[in-house]
FISE-493336 format. One record per residue: residue in one letter; x, y, z of N, C-alpha, C in turn; residue number from 1. Coordinates in Angstrom, 3 decimals. Layout:
N
<r a <X Y Z> <X Y Z> <X Y Z> NUM>
...
This chain:
235
<r x <-73.229 -52.879 -24.365> <-71.780 -53.046 -24.378> <-71.066 -51.785 -24.873> 1>
<r x <-71.672 -51.109 -25.859> <-71.054 -49.896 -26.392> <-70.992 -48.785 -25.344> 2>
<r x <-71.846 -48.890 -24.316> <-71.824 -47.898 -23.241> <-70.721 -48.235 -22.232> 3>
<r x <-70.487 -49.526 -22.019> <-69.515 -49.958 -21.021> <-68.083 -49.695 -21.479> 4>
<r x <-67.824 -49.876 -22.766> <-66.457 -49.758 -23.284> <-65.831 -48.397 -22.976> 5>
<r x <-66.522 -47.266 -23.225> <-65.903 -45.966 -22.885> <-65.576 -45.842 -21.397> 6>
<r x <-66.427 -46.389 -20.534> <-66.163 -46.302 -19.102> <-64.914 -47.098 -18.725> 7>
<r x <-64.723 -48.246 -19.365> <-63.539 -49.055 -19.075> <-62.272 -48.358 -19.566> 8>
<r x <-62.351 -47.757 -20.751> <-61.194 -47.001 -21.244> <-60.919 -45.799 -20.337> 9>
<r x <-61.987 -45.162 -19.882> <-61.823 -44.023 -18.974> <-61.209 -44.475 -17.651> 10>
<r x <-61.611 -45.644 -17.164> <-61.069 -46.168 -15.913> <-59.581 -46.451 -16.022> 11>
<r x <-59.113 -46.684 -17.251> <-57.679 -46.926 -17.454> <-56.851 -45.703 -17.085> 12>
<r x <-57.497 -44.552 -16.995> <-56.800 -43.350 -16.547> <-56.288 -43.520 -15.116> 13>
<r x <-56.991 -44.323 -14.352> <-56.624 -44.545 -12.953> <-55.990 -45.918 -12.740> 14>
<r x <-56.440 -46.898 -13.516> <-55.887 -48.243 -13.470> <-55.546 -48.663 -14.898> 15>
<r x <-54.334 -48.370 -15.366> <-53.996 -48.620 -16.781> <-54.304 -50.025 -17.269> 16>
<r x <-54.211 -51.029 -16.399> <-54.442 -52.400 -16.845> <-55.895 -52.675 -17.216> 17>
<r x <-56.794 -51.816 -16.773> <-58.204 -51.996 -17.121> <-58.442 -51.818 -18.614> 18>
<r x <-57.480 -51.240 -19.302> <-57.629 -51.070 -20.746> <-57.764 -52.434 -21.422> 19>
<r x <-57.182 -53.474 -20.829> <-57.267 -54.813 -21.410> <-58.708 -55.311 -21.387> 20>
<r x <-59.437 -55.040 -20.294> <-60.846 -55.436 -20.217> <-61.649 -54.689 -21.288> 21>
<r x <-61.370 -53.395 -21.425> <-62.035 -52.624 -22.470> <-61.742 -53.170 -23.851> 22>
<r x <-60.495 -53.594 -24.073> <-60.114 -54.160 -25.371> <-60.880 -55.449 -25.654> 23>
<r x <-61.019 -56.288 -24.651> <-61.735 -57.549 -24.846> <-63.191 -57.297 -25.229> 24>
<r x <-63.851 -56.392 -24.518> <-65.236 -56.073 -24.851> <-65.344 -55.400 -26.223> 25>
<r x <-64.371 -54.559 -26.533> <-64.357 -53.896 -27.832> <-64.204 -54.927 -28.946> 26>
<r x <-63.353 -55.920 -28.724> <-63.172 -56.985 -29.713> <-64.460 -57.774 -29.910> 27>
<r x <-65.174 -58.026 -28.821> <-66.457 -58.725 -28.911> <-67.465 -57.894 -29.708> 28>
<r x <-67.475 -56.578 -29.465> <-68.396 -55.697 -30.202> <-68.088 -55.707 -31.693> 29>
<r x <-66.802 -55.699 -32.048> <-66.411 -55.751 -33.458> <-66.844 -57.076 -34.070> 30>
<r x <-66.652 -58.161 -33.332> <-67.044 -59.483 -33.834> <-68.563 -59.573 -34.020> 31>
<r x <-69.330 -59.025 -33.080> <-70.788 -59.032 -33.206> <-71.242 -58.258 -34.434> 32>
<r x <-70.605 -57.115 -34.666> <-70.949 -56.320 -35.847> <-70.621 -57.080 -37.131> 33>
<r x <-69.494 -57.791 -37.119> <-69.102 -58.567 -38.291> <-70.115 -59.668 -38.588> 34>
<r x <-70.609 -60.316 -37.536> <-71.607 -61.371 -37.712> <-72.935 -60.786 -38.189> 35>
<r x <-73.316 -59.643 -37.626> <-74.615 -59.038 -37.948> <-74.680 -58.562 -39.389> 36>
<r x <-73.609 -57.934 -39.854> <-73.623 -57.354 -41.197> <-72.892 -58.200 -42.224> 37>
<r x <-72.323 -59.319 -41.792> <-71.639 -60.198 -42.725> <-70.339 -59.638 -43.254> 38>
<r x <-69.724 -58.754 -42.518> <-68.458 -58.132 -42.938> <-67.748 -57.564 -41.730> 39>
<r x <-66.445 -57.430 -41.820> <-65.688 -56.762 -40.776> <-66.017 -55.275 -40.833> 40>
<r x <-66.316 -54.629 -39.705> <-66.673 -53.203 -39.731> <-65.474 -52.318 -40.039> 41>
<r x <-65.242 -52.101 -41.319> <-64.079 -51.329 -41.755> <-64.450 -50.269 -42.788> 42>
<r x <-65.744 -49.953 -42.898> <-66.195 -49.012 -43.923> <-66.915 -47.844 -43.261> 43>
<r x <-66.540 -46.626 -43.633> <-67.199 -45.445 -43.101> <-66.539 -44.926 -41.840> 44>
<r x <-66.912 -43.723 -41.466> <-66.300 -43.075 -40.304> <-66.576 -43.827 -39.008> 45>
<r x <-67.810 -44.287 -38.832> <-68.147 -44.984 -37.595> <-67.276 -46.228 -37.416> 46>
<r x <-67.206 -47.047 -38.448> <-66.443 -48.287 -38.364> <-64.952 -48.033 -38.198> 47>
<r x <-64.410 -47.168 -39.037> <-62.963 -46.986 -39.037> <-62.480 -46.249 -37.786> 48>
<r x <-63.270 -45.287 -37.304> <-62.899 -44.635 -36.052> <-62.916 -45.623 -34.892> 49>
<r x <-63.926 -46.503 -34.897> <-63.987 -47.524 -33.859> <-62.803 -48.466 -33.924> 50>
<r x <-62.422 -48.876 -35.132> <-61.277 -49.785 -35.271> <-59.981 -49.072 -34.920> 51>
<r x <-59.851 -47.802 -35.300> <-58.659 -47.042 -34.932> <-58.553 -46.907 -33.423> 52>
<r x <-59.681 -46.671 -32.756> <-59.691 -46.616 -31.292> <-59.206 -47.931 -30.702> 53>
<r x <-59.719 -49.029 -31.233> <-59.317 -50.361 -30.764> <-57.812 -50.573 -30.947> 54>
<r x <-57.297 -50.202 -32.114> <-55.866 -50.381 -32.390> <-55.011 -49.503 -31.478> 55>
<r x <-55.438 -48.254 -31.260> <-54.710 -47.362 -30.356> <-54.673 -47.921 -28.934> 56>
<r x <-55.824 -48.413 -28.479> <-55.886 -48.981 -27.136> <-54.993 -50.205 -27.017> 57>
<r x <-54.911 -51.002 -28.079> <-54.061 -52.190 -28.058> <-52.583 -51.811 -27.955> 58>
<r x <-52.169 -50.803 -28.730> <-50.766 -50.364 -28.664> <-50.477 -49.739 -27.300> 59>
<r x <-51.420 -48.951 -26.801> <-51.255 -48.367 -25.468> <-51.110 -49.450 -24.410> 60>
<r x <-51.920 -50.521 -24.518> <-51.905 -51.586 -23.519> <-50.545 -52.266 -23.430> 61>
<r x <-49.844 -52.354 -24.551> <-48.512 -52.981 -24.546> <-47.573 -52.250 -23.590> 62>
<r x <-47.680 -50.918 -23.573> <-46.801 -50.128 -22.710> <-47.399 -49.930 -21.320> 63>
<r x <-48.721 -49.897 -21.232> <-49.373 -49.565 -19.961> <-49.396 -50.731 -18.985> 64>
<r x <-49.174 -51.937 -19.478> <-49.324 -53.119 -18.631> <-48.421 -53.067 -17.401> 65>
<r x <-47.224 -52.557 -17.555> <-46.272 -52.528 -16.443> <-46.082 -51.122 -15.868> 66>
<r x <-46.998 -50.238 -16.194> <-46.841 -48.864 -15.754> <-47.965 -48.471 -14.803> 67>
<r x <-47.656 -47.490 -13.976> <-48.695 -46.859 -13.189> <-49.174 -45.632 -13.939> 68>
<r x <-50.249 -45.037 -13.448> <-50.770 -43.862 -14.141> <-49.720 -42.754 -14.125> 69>
<r x <-49.518 -42.151 -15.274> <-48.520 -41.105 -15.440> <-48.896 -40.277 -16.655> 70>
<r x <-47.992 -39.430 -17.101> <-48.303 -38.537 -18.215> <-48.589 -39.318 -19.495> 71>
<r x <-47.933 -40.458 -19.674> <-48.204 -41.299 -20.837> <-49.674 -41.704 -20.877> 72>
<r x <-50.195 -42.106 -19.734> <-51.605 -42.470 -19.633> <-52.505 -41.257 -19.793> 73>
<r x <-52.126 -40.127 -19.188> <-52.965 -38.927 -19.222> <-53.068 -38.322 -20.617> 74>
<r x <-52.146 -38.683 -21.509> <-52.244 -38.224 -22.900> <-52.916 -39.273 -23.773> 75>
<r x <-52.529 -40.524 -23.598> <-53.020 -41.604 -24.471> <-54.502 -41.876 -24.281> 76>
<r x <-54.957 -41.993 -23.035> <-56.349 -42.356 -22.782> <-57.323 -41.297 -23.301> 77>
<r x <-57.096 -39.993 -23.069> <-58.008 -39.008 -23.668> <-58.053 -39.074 -25.193> 78>
<r x <-56.911 -39.387 -25.826> <-56.903 -39.544 -27.283> <-57.791 -40.708 -27.692> 79>
<r x <-57.681 -41.823 -26.985> <-58.509 -42.992 -27.265> <-59.987 -42.661 -27.070> 80>
<r x <-60.313 -41.990 -25.969> <-61.704 -41.652 -25.672> <-62.271 -40.670 -26.689> 81>
<r x <-61.465 -39.713 -27.124> <-61.941 -38.723 -28.098> <-62.332 -39.404 -29.409> 82>
<r x <-61.498 -40.316 -29.881> <-61.814 -41.021 -31.120> <-63.041 -41.907 -30.952> 83>
<r x <-63.191 -42.496 -29.773> <-64.358 -43.343 -29.520> <-65.646 -42.520 -29.518> 84>
<r x <-65.589 -41.331 -28.947> <-66.763 -40.445 -28.943> <-67.120 -40.024 -30.364> 85>
<r x <-66.099 -39.643 -31.149> <-66.360 -39.271 -32.546> <-66.972 -40.444 -33.312> 86>
<r x <-66.498 -41.661 -33.006> <-67.038 -42.848 -33.665> <-68.515 -43.029 -33.348> 87>
<r x <-68.890 -42.775 -32.100> <-70.281 -42.968 -31.684> <-71.235 -42.042 -32.428> 88>
<r x <-70.775 -40.844 -32.789> <-71.642 -39.867 -33.449> <-71.467 -39.842 -34.967> 89>
<r x <-70.541 -40.628 -35.483> <-70.304 -40.659 -36.924> <-71.357 -41.523 -37.613> 90>
<r x <-71.664 -41.230 -38.875> <-72.647 -42.039 -39.606> <-72.172 -43.473 -39.784> 91>
<r x <-73.089 -44.419 -39.657> <-72.749 -45.835 -39.735> <-73.335 -46.450 -40.996> 92>
<r x <-72.538 -47.258 -41.668> <-73.001 -47.949 -42.873> <-73.554 -49.303 -42.471> 93>
<r x <-74.859 -49.442 -42.464> <-75.514 -50.689 -42.055> <-76.010 -51.430 -43.288> 94>
<r x <-75.067 -51.870 -44.087> <-75.417 -52.541 -45.337> <-74.280 -53.466 -45.733> 95>
<r x <-74.576 -54.416 -46.617> <-73.496 -55.278 -47.122> <-72.446 -54.457 -47.867> 96>
<r x <-71.276 -55.033 -48.015> <-70.209 -54.341 -48.719> <-70.552 -54.172 -50.194> 97>
<r x <-70.182 -53.034 -50.792> <-70.283 -52.910 -52.248> <-69.387 -53.965 -52.906> 98>
<r x <-69.705 -54.397 -54.109> <-68.908 -55.446 -54.765> <-67.425 -55.119 -54.855> 99>
<r x <-67.099 -53.843 -55.003> <-65.700 -53.457 -55.168> <-64.883 -53.702 -53.905> 100>
<r x <-65.564 -53.835 -52.768> <-64.860 -54.039 -51.506> <-64.833 -55.499 -51.057> 101>
<r x <-65.501 -56.366 -51.793> <-65.582 -57.765 -51.382> <-64.339 -58.535 -51.827> 102>
<r x <-63.237 -58.223 -51.178> <-61.977 -58.892 -51.453> <-61.101 -58.856 -50.209> 103>
<r x <-60.338 -59.906 -50.015> <-59.444 -59.977 -48.864> <-58.401 -58.873 -48.894> 104>
<r x <-58.019 -58.438 -50.092> <-56.993 -57.401 -50.205> <-57.462 -56.089 -49.607> 105>
<r x <-58.748 -55.788 -49.764> <-59.296 -54.572 -49.155> <-59.202 -54.645 -47.635> 106>
<r x <-59.626 -55.769 -47.058> <-59.614 -55.903 -45.606> <-58.190 -55.849 -45.061> 107>
<r x <-57.263 -56.521 -45.723> <-55.866 -56.479 -45.279> <-55.315 -55.064 -45.378> 108>
<r x <-55.642 -54.382 -46.451> <-55.183 -53.006 -46.658> <-55.667 -52.088 -45.535> 109>
<r x <-56.950 -52.181 -45.207> <-57.511 -51.290 -44.191> <-56.991 -51.644 -42.806> 110>
<r x <-56.990 -52.927 -42.457> <-56.532 -53.340 -41.130> <-55.085 -52.916 -40.901> 111>
<r x <-54.208 -53.203 -41.849> <-52.796 -52.844 -41.681> <-52.607 -51.333 -41.626> 112>
<r x <-53.369 -50.610 -42.426> <-53.251 -49.152 -42.431> <-53.615 -48.561 -41.076> 113>
<r x <-54.708 -49.042 -40.488> <-55.134 -48.477 -39.210> <-54.276 -48.957 -38.048> 114>
<r x <-53.709 -50.131 -38.149> <-52.729 -50.549 -37.141> <-51.509 -49.629 -37.203> 115>
<r x <-51.088 -49.296 -38.411> <-49.966 -48.361 -38.566> <-50.328 -46.984 -38.007> 116>
<r x <-51.548 -46.513 -38.267> <-51.985 -45.234 -37.707> <-51.882 -45.247 -36.180> 117>
<r x <-52.309 -46.357 -35.582> <-52.265 -46.460 -34.119> <-50.832 -46.412 -33.610> 118>
<r x <-49.939 -47.099 -34.290> <-48.527 -47.070 -33.897> <-47.960 -45.659 -34.030> 119>
<r x <-48.309 -44.965 -35.096> <-47.854 -43.582 -35.269> <-48.446 -42.679 -34.179> 120>
<r x <-49.700 -42.961 -33.781> <-50.340 -42.138 -32.756> <-49.660 -42.262 -31.407> 121>
<r x <-49.395 -43.488 -30.960> <-48.711 -43.668 -29.678> <-47.263 -43.193 -29.775> 122>
<r x <-46.669 -43.306 -30.954> <-45.315 -42.759 -31.153> <-45.311 -41.253 -30.935> 123>
<r x <-46.373 -40.582 -31.392> <-46.479 -39.138 -31.172> <-46.589 -38.816 -29.693> 124>
<r x <-47.277 -39.673 -28.933> <-47.369 -39.476 -27.484> <-45.977 -39.575 -26.856> 125>
<r x <-45.204 -40.560 -27.283> <-43.833 -40.670 -26.766> <-43.003 -39.446 -27.140> 126>
<r x <-43.265 -38.901 -28.329> <-42.568 -37.683 -28.718> <-42.887 -36.524 -27.795> 127>
<r x <-44.160 -36.391 -27.430> <-44.555 -35.346 -26.486> <-43.881 -35.542 -25.132> 128>
<r x <-43.798 -36.780 -24.682> <-43.146 -37.058 -23.400> <-41.671 -36.710 -23.464> 129>
<r x <-41.054 -36.964 -24.610> <-39.634 -36.597 -24.744> <-39.450 -35.095 -24.681> 130>
<r x <-40.354 -34.363 -25.329> <-40.257 -32.902 -25.294> <-40.459 -32.368 -23.877> 131>
<r x <-41.295 -33.081 -23.107> <-41.537 -32.668 -21.719> <-40.431 -33.132 -20.779> 132>
<r x <-39.558 -34.010 -21.263> <-38.471 -34.501 -20.430> <-38.903 -35.451 -19.343> 133>
<r x <-40.028 -36.153 -19.557> <-40.566 -37.018 -18.507> <-40.131 -38.472 -18.612> 134>
<r x <-39.607 -38.903 -19.757> <-39.290 -40.299 -19.962> <-37.887 -40.432 -20.532> 135>
<r x <-37.096 -41.312 -19.927> <-35.725 -41.498 -20.375> <-35.658 -42.175 -21.742> 136>
<r x <-36.538 -43.158 -21.964> <-36.509 -43.937 -23.202> <-37.593 -43.521 -24.185> 137>
<r x <-38.149 -42.340 -24.017> <-39.278 -41.933 -24.849> <-38.900 -41.807 -26.323> 138>
<r x <-37.723 -41.251 -26.608> <-37.328 -41.110 -28.010> <-37.107 -42.482 -28.646> 139>
<r x <-36.514 -43.404 -27.893> <-36.301 -44.746 -28.415> <-37.625 -45.452 -28.654> 140>
<r x <-38.567 -45.286 -27.731> <-39.879 -45.891 -27.926> <-40.576 -45.307 -29.148> 141>
<r x <-40.438 -43.995 -29.335> <-41.036 -43.362 -30.510> <-40.441 -43.943 -31.789> 142>
<r x <-39.134 -44.081 -31.818> <-38.469 -44.616 -33.008> <-38.920 -46.044 -33.302> 143>
<r x <-38.986 -46.884 -32.281> <-39.384 -48.278 -32.482> <-40.794 -48.393 -33.034> 144>
<r x <-41.710 -47.597 -32.482> <-43.089 -47.646 -32.963> <-43.204 -47.136 -34.393> 145>
<r x <-42.484 -46.082 -34.704> <-42.532 -45.542 -36.062> <-41.920 -46.527 -37.051> 146>
<r x <-40.842 -47.194 -36.665> <-40.217 -48.169 -37.559> <-41.178 -49.315 -37.866> 147>
<r x <-41.813 -49.858 -36.815> <-42.776 -50.944 -37.020> <-43.976 -50.442 -37.825> 148>
<r x <-44.473 -49.251 -37.454> <-45.602 -48.683 -38.175> <-45.283 -48.431 -39.642> 149>
<r x <-44.066 -47.998 -39.915> <-43.634 -47.720 -41.296> <-43.652 -48.991 -42.137> 150>
<r x <-43.150 -50.070 -41.568> <-43.140 -51.350 -42.290> <-44.566 -51.823 -42.558> 151>
<r x <-45.416 -51.767 -41.531> <-46.810 -52.202 -41.684> <-47.549 -51.310 -42.683> 152>
<r x <-47.317 -49.998 -42.590> <-47.959 -49.056 -43.509> <-47.533 -49.330 -44.948> 153>
<r x <-46.264 -49.647 -45.149> <-45.752 -49.929 -46.499> <-46.409 -51.180 -47.068> 154>
<r x <-46.535 -52.220 -46.237> <-47.204 -53.443 -46.697> <-48.672 -53.153 -47.003> 155>
<r x <-49.311 -52.340 -46.152> <-50.693 -51.963 -46.403> <-50.861 -51.220 -47.722> 156>
<r x <-49.899 -50.381 -48.073> <-49.953 -49.678 -49.353> <-49.865 -50.659 -50.521> 157>
<r x <-49.017 -51.661 -50.380> <-48.890 -52.670 -51.437> <-50.211 -53.414 -51.621> 158>
<r x <-50.820 -53.823 -50.510> <-52.105 -54.501 -50.594> <-53.173 -53.590 -51.179> 159>
<r x <-53.102 -52.285 -50.849> <-54.038 -51.334 -51.425> <-53.896 -51.235 -52.930> 160>
<r x <-52.658 -51.304 -53.410> <-52.441 -51.283 -54.853> <-53.010 -52.513 -55.537> 161>
<r x <-52.863 -53.675 -54.878> <-53.428 -54.907 -55.437> <-54.954 -54.815 -55.487> 162>
<r x <-55.539 -54.290 -54.383> <-56.991 -54.114 -54.352> <-57.446 -53.162 -55.466> 163>
<r x <-56.738 -52.054 -55.651> <-57.112 -51.091 -56.687> <-57.049 -51.732 -58.075> 164>
<r x <-56.052 -52.555 -58.283> <-55.923 -53.208 -59.591> <-57.087 -54.157 -59.842> 165>
<r x <-57.499 -54.890 -58.806> <-58.631 -55.800 -58.953> <-59.939 -55.036 -59.137> 166>
<r x <-60.060 -53.868 -58.474> <-61.310 -53.111 -58.510> <-61.437 -52.239 -59.752> 167>
<r x <-60.349 -51.572 -60.129> <-60.426 -50.591 -61.223> <-59.455 -50.861 -62.373> 168>
<r x <-58.673 -51.915 -62.257> <-57.767 -52.257 -63.340> <-56.487 -51.459 -63.369> 169>
<r x <-56.190 -50.737 -62.287> <-54.954 -49.954 -62.212> <-54.483 -49.910 -60.772> 170>
<r x <-53.160 -49.856 -60.598> <-52.606 -49.819 -59.245> <-52.653 -48.413 -58.642> 171>
<r x <-52.879 -47.399 -59.468> <-52.777 -46.012 -58.999> <-53.803 -45.159 -59.719> 172>
<r x <-54.543 -44.333 -58.951> <-55.620 -43.534 -59.533> <-55.392 -42.024 -59.421> 173>
<r x <-54.328 -41.601 -58.775> <-54.025 -40.184 -58.589> <-55.132 -39.446 -57.835> 174>
<r x <-55.784 -40.100 -56.907> <-56.782 -39.435 -56.075> <-56.077 -38.737 -54.904> 175>
<r x <-56.745 -37.743 -54.269> <-56.130 -37.068 -53.114> <-55.719 -38.038 -52.009> 176>
<r x <-56.520 -39.078 -51.778> <-56.198 -40.038 -50.729> <-54.876 -40.737 -51.022> 177>
<r x <-54.688 -41.130 -52.236> <-53.451 -41.820 -52.600> <-52.254 -40.870 -52.552> 178>
<r x <-52.456 -39.641 -52.982> <-51.362 -38.674 -52.943> <-50.945 -38.368 -51.510> 179>
<r x <-51.920 -38.183 -50.617> <-51.589 -37.899 -49.222> <-51.039 -39.138 -48.514> 180>
<r x <-51.458 -40.317 -48.945> <-50.845 -41.531 -48.415> <-49.356 -41.563 -48.755> 181>
<r x <-49.030 -41.160 -49.963> <-47.628 -41.099 -50.367> <-46.868 -40.059 -49.548> 182>
<r x <-47.528 -38.936 -49.250> <-46.886 -37.909 -48.428> <-46.572 -38.443 -47.044> 183>
<r x <-47.512 -39.174 -46.457> <-47.273 -39.781 -45.146> <-46.087 -40.737 -45.212> 184>
<r x <-46.066 -41.579 -46.231> <-44.974 -42.553 -46.377> <-43.631 -41.838 -46.545> 185>
<r x <-43.612 -40.790 -47.345> <-42.370 -40.032 -47.547> <-41.941 -39.322 -46.257> 186>
<r x <-42.906 -38.822 -45.500> <-42.557 -38.125 -44.247> <-41.877 -39.067 -43.269> 187>
<r x <-42.453 -40.250 -43.087> <-41.832 -41.187 -42.155> <-40.541 -41.777 -42.731> 188>
<r x <-40.436 -41.832 -44.050> <-39.158 -42.210 -44.656> <-38.097 -41.174 -44.302> 189>
<r x <-38.474 -39.892 -44.350> <-37.558 -38.818 -43.980> <-37.171 -38.923 -42.516> 190>
<r x <-38.158 -39.229 -41.649> <-37.871 -39.402 -40.221> <-36.823 -40.484 -40.002> 191>
<r x <-37.026 -41.644 -40.611> <-36.094 -42.760 -40.422> <-34.731 -42.443 -41.028> 192>
<r x <-34.740 -41.764 -42.168> <-33.474 -41.386 -42.804> <-32.717 -40.400 -41.912> 193>
<r x <-33.425 -39.416 -41.384> <-32.779 -38.408 -40.538> <-32.203 -39.033 -39.276> 194>
<r x <-32.931 -39.947 -38.689> <-32.489 -40.530 -37.428> <-31.369 -41.546 -37.615> 195>
<r x <-31.451 -42.353 -38.660> <-30.495 -43.439 -38.840> <-29.293 -43.042 -39.678> 196>
<r x <-29.519 -42.245 -40.704> <-28.430 -41.884 -41.609> <-27.753 -40.588 -41.179> 197>
<r x <-28.549 -39.590 -40.908> <-28.004 -38.291 -40.513> <-27.656 -38.224 -39.035> 198>
<r x <-28.150 -39.180 -38.254> <-27.827 -39.198 -36.835> <-28.565 -38.170 -36.018> 199>
<r x <-29.702 -37.712 -36.511> <-30.481 -36.759 -35.730> <-30.997 -37.438 -34.463> 200>
<r x <-31.133 -36.671 -33.427> <-31.688 -37.182 -32.178> <-32.285 -36.010 -31.403> 201>
<r x <-32.961 -36.347 -30.307> <-33.493 -35.299 -29.447> <-34.768 -34.672 -29.972> 202>
<r x <-34.931 -33.408 -29.705> <-36.175 -32.706 -29.981> <-36.550 -32.656 -31.462> 203>
<r x <-35.608 -32.481 -32.401> <-36.017 -32.409 -33.810> <-36.764 -33.646 -34.293> 204>
<r x <-36.257 -34.848 -33.953> <-36.937 -36.051 -34.421> <-38.245 -36.278 -33.651> 205>
<r x <-38.292 -35.839 -32.400> <-39.552 -35.939 -31.658> <-40.627 -35.094 -32.319> 206>
<r x <-40.254 -33.895 -32.724> <-41.205 -33.037 -33.434> <-41.627 -33.656 -34.762> 207>
<r x <-40.692 -34.290 -35.451> <-41.030 -34.939 -36.725> <-42.049 -36.055 -36.518> 208>
<r x <-41.877 -36.826 -35.441> <-42.825 -37.890 -35.152> <-44.206 -37.356 -34.826> 209>
<r x <-44.263 -36.257 -34.089> <-45.555 -35.632 -33.752> <-46.215 -35.066 -35.006> 210>
<r x <-45.421 -34.362 -35.825> <-45.960 -33.789 -37.058> <-46.454 -34.878 -37.994> 211>
<r x <-45.771 -36.018 -37.990> <-46.198 -37.125 -38.833> <-47.597 -37.588 -38.499> 212>
<r x <-47.926 -37.657 -37.207> <-49.266 -38.105 -36.830> <-50.310 -37.053 -37.191> 213>
<r x <-49.944 -35.779 -37.130> <-50.868 -34.723 -37.572> <-51.192 -34.916 -39.060> 214>
<r x <-50.178 -35.236 -39.852> <-50.397 -35.490 -41.283> <-51.265 -36.731 -41.468> 215>
<r x <-51.029 -37.755 -40.654> <-51.830 -38.978 -40.719> <-53.307 -38.676 -40.471> 216>
<r x <-53.598 -37.861 -39.458> <-54.984 -37.554 -39.150> <-55.634 -36.724 -40.248> 217>
<r x <-54.842 -35.868 -40.903> <-55.397 -35.138 -42.034> <-55.678 -36.102 -43.186> 218>
<r x <-54.751 -37.050 -43.411> <-54.982 -38.060 -44.440> <-56.268 -38.814 -44.166> 219>
<r x <-56.472 -39.204 -42.923> <-57.638 -40.012 -42.578> <-58.928 -39.193 -42.584> 220>
<r x <-58.952 -38.113 -41.824> <-60.191 -37.353 -41.656> <-60.316 -36.219 -42.662> 221>
<r x <-59.269 -35.425 -42.807> <-59.346 -34.237 -43.656> <-59.583 -34.569 -45.109> 222>
<r x <-58.765 -35.469 -45.651> <-58.908 -35.826 -47.065> <-60.233 -36.541 -47.299> 223>
<r x <-60.601 -37.427 -46.363> <-61.839 -38.178 -46.534> <-63.081 -37.307 -46.516> 224>
<r x <-63.055 -36.224 -45.725> <-64.236 -35.381 -45.585> <-64.242 -34.192 -46.550> 225>
<r x <-63.065 -33.711 -46.922> <-62.983 -32.474 -47.702> <-62.734 -32.686 -49.187> 226>
<r x <-62.240 -33.869 -49.555> <-61.869 -34.098 -50.938> <-62.515 -35.375 -51.467> 227>
<r x <-62.839 -35.367 -52.748> <-63.401 -36.541 -53.374> <-62.317 -37.602 -53.539> 228>
<r x <-62.701 -38.865 -53.269> <-61.704 -39.924 -53.295> <-62.354 -41.248 -53.633> 229>
<r x <-61.559 -42.170 -54.133> <-62.039 -43.522 -54.408> <-62.311 -44.265 -53.121> 230>
<r x <-61.923 -43.684 -51.970> <-62.097 -44.343 -50.682> <-63.406 -43.972 -50.012> 231>
<r x <-64.284 -43.241 -50.692> <-65.548 -42.831 -50.088> <-66.608 -43.886 -50.378> 232>
<r x <-66.946 -44.661 -49.371> <-67.954 -45.700 -49.554> <-69.032 -45.621 -48.483> 233>
<r x <-69.053 -44.550 -47.737> <-70.079 -44.408 -46.727> <-71.026 -43.294 -47.112> 234>
<r x <-72.274 -43.313 -46.575> <-73.279 -42.320 -46.959> <-72.832 -40.907 -46.644> 235>
């Protein structure tokens, strides 16, 4: 099944609706992993990259369902495939969860965070389309996705604080991951403030949305790989 999923996502380049079939199989693969290891696969690069791919494909499918292949598809699908390939080669944690992670707050925190990442990622694609002048409603779509992603990300941060308090007795540890999470939250707060309060529109806010996703990817991959953090639970 893990071999079929990339082909289905790749086929979405030509038939965007095929992404739904890939999503269904991907969901089955996630469920099988959860049954096999007794946990939702949300720990380590392999698991989280796979879940991020799934979330990105789901957000893409919402827009792709009524569209034919176009620049939106030609940007989104390669992004989905790239993350899926990285997931396949990333180290996998094939063990029960450490005691510190055995809480619903951890799972809610991670799921909401990666759903927000996916929304920010597709928002960045809409930003690129706006810069290229290919879509009339691209800036509006970018704003809507960022607004929803911002709300979900904020709730995920709250759940993360609850999890940290249960695990370590404090809501905040001043680790690089937490500091960069705050930077991401502040950046998208600035985006929403600029667009709604200052009335910014056009290319400046599109660039802000794209830059925001670059910061998100550094938060996810760069901080996790280059800096010590309380979020390191994989080999």
